[in-house]
Kinemage of the C-alpha trace (Angstrom):
@kinemage 1
@onewidth
@group {chain A} dominant
@subgroup {mainchain}
@vectorlist {calphas} color= white
{ca unk a 1} P 0.354 0.091 0.299
{ca unk a 2} L 1.322 2.944 -0.838
{ca unk a 3} L 0.855 6.562 1.184
{ca unk a 4} L -0.609 9.617 -0.142
{ca unk a 5} L 2.005 12.762 0.851
{ca unk a 6} L -0.460 16.067 1.092
{ca unk a 7} L 1.619 19.094 0.571
{ca unk a 8} L 0.659 21.023 3.458
{ca unk a 9} L 1.476 24.884 3.192
{ca unk a 10} L 3.659 26.608 5.616
{ca unk a 11} L 2.320 28.279 8.427
{ca unk a 12} L 1.933 31.932 8.913
{ca unk a 13} L 3.982 31.188 12.502
{ca unk a 14} L 6.261 28.919 13.995
{ca unk a 15} L 4.526 25.761 15.427
{ca unk a 16} L 4.989 22.336 16.691
{ca unk a 17} L 3.390 19.713 14.622
{ca unk a 18} L 2.945 17.115 17.108
{ca unk a 19} L 0.049 15.656 15.062
{ca unk a 20} L 1.317 12.842 12.229
{ca unk a 21} L -2.156 12.037 11.010
{ca unk a 22} L -5.137 14.028 10.155
{ca unk a 23} L -7.347 14.095 12.962
{ca unk a 24} L -10.529 15.062 13.483
{ca unk a 25} L -11.581 18.361 15.298
{ca unk a 26} L -14.547 20.051 17.497
{ca unk a 27} L -15.784 23.174 17.630
{ca unk a 28} L -16.965 23.601 21.580
{ca unk a 29} L -19.754 25.824 20.819
{ca unk a 30} L -21.200 24.550 17.634
{ca unk a 31} L -20.450 21.298 18.159
{ca unk a 32} L -19.313 20.428 14.515
{ca unk a 33} L -16.648 19.039 13.801
{ca unk a 34} L -13.768 19.013 9.910
{ca unk a 35} L -10.591 16.607 9.130
{ca unk a 36} L -7.185 18.633 10.123
{ca unk a 37} L -4.237 18.434 8.568
{ca unk a 38} L -1.355 18.275 10.861
{ca unk a 39} L -0.286 21.728 10.404
{ca unk a 40} L -3.797 23.159 10.173
{ca unk a 41} L -3.818 21.464 13.657
{ca unk a 42} L -0.760 23.157 15.265
{ca unk a 43} L -1.674 26.050 13.683
{ca unk a 44} L -5.844 25.935 15.063
{ca unk a 45} L -3.919 25.021 18.659
{ca unk a 46} L -1.942 28.493 18.788
{ca unk a 47} L -5.185 29.876 17.674
{ca unk a 48} L -6.681 28.659 20.800
{ca unk a 49} L -4.214 28.755 22.651
{ca unk a 50} L -3.241 32.924 21.306
{ca unk a 51} L -6.825 33.708 22.132
{ca unk a 52} L -6.810 32.234 26.057
{ca unk a 53} L -3.925 34.881 26.024
{ca unk a 54} L -4.688 37.984 24.721
{ca unk a 55} L -1.919 37.108 21.629
{ca unk a 56} L -4.472 39.354 19.442
{ca unk a 57} L -2.086 39.266 16.575
{ca unk a 58} L -1.590 35.223 16.304
{ca unk a 59} L -4.978 35.176 16.741
{ca unk a 60} L -5.397 37.284 12.983
{ca unk a 61} L -2.497 36.069 11.382
{ca unk a 62} L -3.745 32.046 11.987
{ca unk a 63} L -7.586 33.292 10.815
{ca unk a 64} L -6.170 35.043 8.025
{ca unk a 65} L -4.159 31.940 7.112
{ca unk a 66} L -7.225 29.061 7.829
{ca unk a 67} L -9.859 31.249 5.310
{ca unk a 68} L -6.952 31.712 2.744
{ca unk a 69} L -5.868 27.576 3.281
{ca unk a 70} L -9.175 26.125 4.071
{ca unk a 71} L -11.788 28.118 3.791
{ca unk a 72} L -14.469 25.564 5.034
{ca unk a 73} L -12.923 24.953 8.156
{ca unk a 74} L -12.497 28.414 9.540
{ca unk a 75} L -16.124 28.177 8.937
{ca unk a 76} L -16.548 25.391 11.088
{ca unk a 77} L -14.261 26.134 13.258
{ca unk a 78} L -13.225 29.436 13.641
{ca unk a 79} L -16.077 31.744 12.187
């Protein structure tokens, strides 16, 4: 079996990529979910952490990146 490699876009800031496989992420408010690639998970985690500490620059850069590269996922998880 050949494993397909998906080219992911570069994140907008330095991230630590922990996940190795696409993972389903759930919006804690709406209950909706979608599958994110490992890089997108790392950016999402940074956005959520930045929200908690009030770092609006990271939130904005991360959300802009999501809107450009993962618009459907952005509308489910971050909009």
